[in-house]
C-alpha positions in Angstrom: -15.4 -13.0 3.7 -16.7 -11.5 0.5 -17.3 -8.0 1.9 -14.1 -7.7 3.9 -11.9 -9.1 1.1 -13.6 -6.8 -1.4 -12.9 -3.9 0.9 -9.3 -4.8 1.4 -8.8 -5.4 -2.3 -10.4 -2.1 -3.2 -8.3 -0.2 -0.7 -5.0 -1.8 -1.6 -5.8 -1.8 -5.3 -6.8 1.8 -5.4 -3.6 2.8 -3.6 -1.6 1.0 -6.3 -3.8 2.4 -9.1 -3.3 5.9 -7.8 0.5 5.4 -7.9 0.2 4.3 -11.6 -2.2 7.1 -12.5 0.2 9.7 -11.0 3.2 8.3 -12.8 1.5 7.9 -16.1 -0.2 11.4 -16.0 3.1 13.0 -15.1 4.9 11.4 -18.0 2.2 12.3 -20.5 1.8 15.9 -19.4 5.6 16.5 -19.5 5.8 14.9 -23.0 8.1 12.0 -21.9 6.0 9.2 -23.2 9.1 7.2 -24.0 9.4 6.3 -20.3 5.9 4.8 -20.1 7.0 1.4 -21.1 9.6 1.3 -18.3 7.0 2.3 -15.7 4.7 -0.6 -17.0 7.7 -3.0 -16.8 8.2 -2.1 -13.2 4.4 -2.3 -12.4 4.1 -5.7 -14.1 7.1 -7.1 -12.3 5.6 -6.0 -9.0 2.3 -7.6 -9.8 3.9 -10.9 -10.9 6.1 -11.2 -7.8 3.1 -10.4 -5.5 0.9 -13.0 -7.2 3.8 -15.5 -6.9 4.2 -14.8 -3.2 0.5 -15.2 -2.6 0.5 -18.5 -4.5 3.6 -19.7 -2.6 2.1 -18.9 0.8 -1.3 -20.4 -0.1 -0.3 -23.6 -1.8 3.2 -24.1 -0.5 2.1 -24.8 3.1 -0.5 -27.4 2.3 1.8 -30.3 2.9 3.0 -29.2 6.3 1.6 -30.6 9.6 -1.5 -29.0 11.2 0.5 -27.3 13.9 3.0 -25.9 11.4 0.2 -24.6 9.2 -1.5 -22.9 12.1 1.8 -21.4 13.2 2.5 -20.0 9.8 -1.1 -18.9 9.3 -1.2 -17.1 12.7 2.1 -15.4 12.1 0.9 -14.2 8.6 -2.3 -12.9 10.1 -0.4 -10.8 12.7 2.0 -9.6 10.0 -1.0 -8.6 7.9 -2.4 -6.6 10.9 0.9 -4.8 11.2 0.8 -4.0 7.5 -2.8 -2.7 7.5 -2.1 -0.6 10.7 0.9 1.0 9.1 -1.0 1.5 5.8 -4.0 3.4 7.3 -1.8 5.7 9.3 0.6 6.3 6.4 -2.3 7.2 4.0 -3.8 9.4 6.6 -0.7 11.7 6.5 0.4 11.0 2.9 -2.9 11.4 0.9 -2.2 15.1 0.3 1.5 14.8 -0.6 1.8 11.5 -2.4 1.4 13.0 -5.8 4.3 15.5 -5.3 6.6 12.9 -3.8 6.1 10.4 -6.6 6.6 13.1 -9.3 9.8 14.2 -7.6 11.1 10.6 -7.5 10.2 10.0 -11.1 11.7 13.2 -12.2 15.0 12.2 -10.7 14.8 8.7 -12.1 14.3 10.0 -15.6 17.8 11.6 -15.4 19.3 8.2 -14.3 17.8 6.1 -17.1 15.2 3.4 -17.9 16.1 1.0 -15.1 15.6 3.8 -12.5 12.2 4.6 -14.0 11.1 0.9 -13.9 12.3 0.8 -10.3 10.0 3.7 -9.3 7.0 1.9 -10.8 8.1 -1.4 -9.1 8.5 0.2 -5.7 5.3 2.2 -6.0 3.2 -0.8 -6.6 5.3 -3.5 -4.9 4.6 -2.3 -1.4 0.8 -2.6 -1.9 1.5 -5.9 -3.7 3.4 -7.4 -0.8 0.6 -6.3 1.6 -2.0 -7.8 -0.7 -0.2 -11.2 -0.9 0.0 -11.4 2.9 -3.6 -10.3 3.3 -4.8 -12.8 0.7 -3.0 -15.7 2.5 -4.4 -14.7 5.9 -7.9 -14.4 4.7 -7.9 -17.6 2.7 -6.6 -19.4 5.8 -9.4 -17.9 7.9 -12.0 -19.0 5.3 -10.8 -22.6 5.2 -9.7 -24.9 2.4 -12.1 -25.2 -0.6 -13.8 -21.8 0.1 -13.5 -19.5 -3.0 -15.3 -16.6 -1.4 -12.1 -14.7 -0.4 -10.7 -15.0 -4.0 -14.0 -13.7 -5.4 -14.0 -10.8 -2.9 -10.4 -9.9 -3.9 -11.3 -10.0 -7.6 -14.3 -7.7 -7.0 -12.2 -5.3 -5.0 -9.2 -5.2 -7.3 -11.5 -4.9 -10.3 -13.3 -2.0 -8.8 -9.9 -0.3 -7.9 -8.7 -0.7 -11.5 -11.9 0.8 -12.9 -11.8 3.7 -10.4 -8.1 4.3 -11.3 -9.0 4.5 -15.0 -11.9 6.8 -14.5 -9.8 9.1 -12.3 -7.1 9.2 -15.0 -9.7 10.1 -17.6 -11.1 12.8 -15.4 -14.6 11.1 -15.3 -14.5 10.6 -11.5 -13.3 12.8 -8.8 -13.3 11.5 -5.2 -12.3 13.1 -1.9 -9.3 11.0 -1.1 -9.1 12.3 2.4 -12.7 11.2 3.2 -12.2 7.9 1.3 -9.1 6.9 3.2 -10.6 8.0 6.5 -13.8 5.9 6.3 -12.1 2.9 4.7 -9.4 3.2 7.3 -12.0 2.8 10.1 -13.5 -0.2 8.4 -10.1 -1.8 7.8 -9.2 -1.3 11.5 -12.3 -3.4 12.5 -11.4 -6.0 9.9 -7.8 -6.1 11.1 -8.9 -6.6 14.6 -10.8 -9.7 13.5 -7.7 -10.9 11.6 -5.6 -10.3 14.7 -8.0 -12.4 16.9 -8.1 -15.2 14.3 -4.3 -15.2 14.1 -3.9 -15.5 17.8 -6.4 -18.4 17.8 -4.2 -20.1 15.1 -1.2 -19.7 17.4 -3.1 -21.1 20.3 -4.1 -24.1 18.1 -0.4 -24.5 17.2 0.3 -24.6 20.9 2.5 -21.6 20.5 0.3 -19.6 22.8 -1.7 -20.8 25.9 -5.4 -20.4 26.7 -7.1 -22.3 23.9 -9.7 -23.7 26.3 -10.0 -20.5 28.3 -13.1 -18.8 26.8 -14.2 -15.3 27.3 -17.6 -16.2 26.1 -19.5 -18.8 24.1 -22.7 -17.7 22.4 -23.0 -20.7 20.1 -26.5 -21.3 21.4 -27.6 -17.9 20.3 -25.4 -17.4 17.2 -25.2 -20.9 15.7 -21.9 -21.4 13.9 -23.7 -22.8 10.8 -26.1 -19.9 10.5 -26.0 -17.3 7.8 -25.6 -14.5 10.3 -22.7 -16.3 11.9 -21.1 -16.6 8.4 -21.7 -12.9 7.8 -20.1 -11.9 11.1 -17.1 -14.2 10.4 -16.8 -13.0 6.8 -16.7 -9.3 7.8 -15.1 -9.2 11.3 -13.7 -12.8 11.7 -16.1 -13.1 14.7 -16.5 -16.6 16.2 -19.2 -17.5 18.7 -16.6 -19.2 20.9 -13.9 -16.7 21.7 -10.9 -17.1 24.0 -9.9 -14.6 26.6 -6.7 -13.8 24.6 -8.7 -13.1 21.5 -11.2 -10.9 23.2 -8.6 -8.9 25.0 -6.5 -8.4 21.9 -9.5 -7.4 19.8 -10.7 -4.8 22.3 -7.3 -3.4 23.0 -6.4 -3.1 19.3 -9.7 -1.4 18.3 -9.6 1.0 21.2 -6.0 2.0 20.9 -5.7 2.2 17.1 -9.1 3.9 16.5 -8.3 6.5 19.2 -5.0 7.4 17.5 -6.5 7.2 14.0 -9.4 9.5 14.7 -7.3 12.0 16.7 -7.1 15.2 14.8 -3.7 16.0 13.4 -1.8 18.6 15.4 -1.1 21.8 13.6 2.4 23.2 14.5 2.2 26.3 16.6 3.4 29.4 14.8 6.8 30.5 16.0 7.1 34.0 17.6 8.2 36.7 15.2 11.9 37.7 15.4 12.7 40.8 17.3 13.9 42.5 14.2 10.5 42.0 12.5 8.4 43.3 15.4 6.9 46.8 15.1 8.8 49.5 16.9 7.1 51.3 19.8 6.0 54.8 18.9 8.3 57.5 20.2 7.2 59.3 23.3 6.7 63.1 23.2 10.0 64.9 23.5 12.1 61.9 22.3 13.9 61.8 19.0 12.3 59.6 16.4 
């Protein structure tokens, strides 16, 4: 759980950090530092609300029945998979244009007043914060009660994201965002597939979905559930030695379909034919008037 949670924390945290870096740099370079406090108010509000949602999901469901906890946990896992899928595809297309879009929104907000500026900061960080809260709950449920490894992984990932954001702002570090989001996107798709499989297993345990006893394979004799390598596979990919047919089919289908679309090169729009008026005129034939 340490590696996968650190990866998710780094990815989500860096997206939020880039938003803050772009907003702050824009205000500083345009000599409008008076608006910085309002950006930070919006960012802080988003962070507090996200942390509150994560705490509510994690601790607010402890008193519920086992079936209800599994139903909520499974649903949260599937929602987290939907978030990460949308996130990797959005960043694939938006990595090159996010700076211009954010600057345009902030420029308009500056004309509207402090509340609008704070709202830009809140919305810019809040989306990543909401995804992070859902992810955190899903991964802590997968790890089990009393396991602090997911929290440690999240702290490492978010800490690394904050440090990277600071170094990028200071100009000390330059990274190829396209390559970064591509390779972390591939890794996150594999992690999301494991979260999807685990979430479906939760729904099967809650008796919401059938097939809990219908196993696709059981390699417990080869990969002992209490072994270090079983813990490593579970921590990174949510792999379990005993996997149901529904889990196996869902994992395979998700990886094949999502990876295929994610790795497919972006189509470049075909150039439109030149208008008739702009085409070169044919040379005059001998004997014709020019």
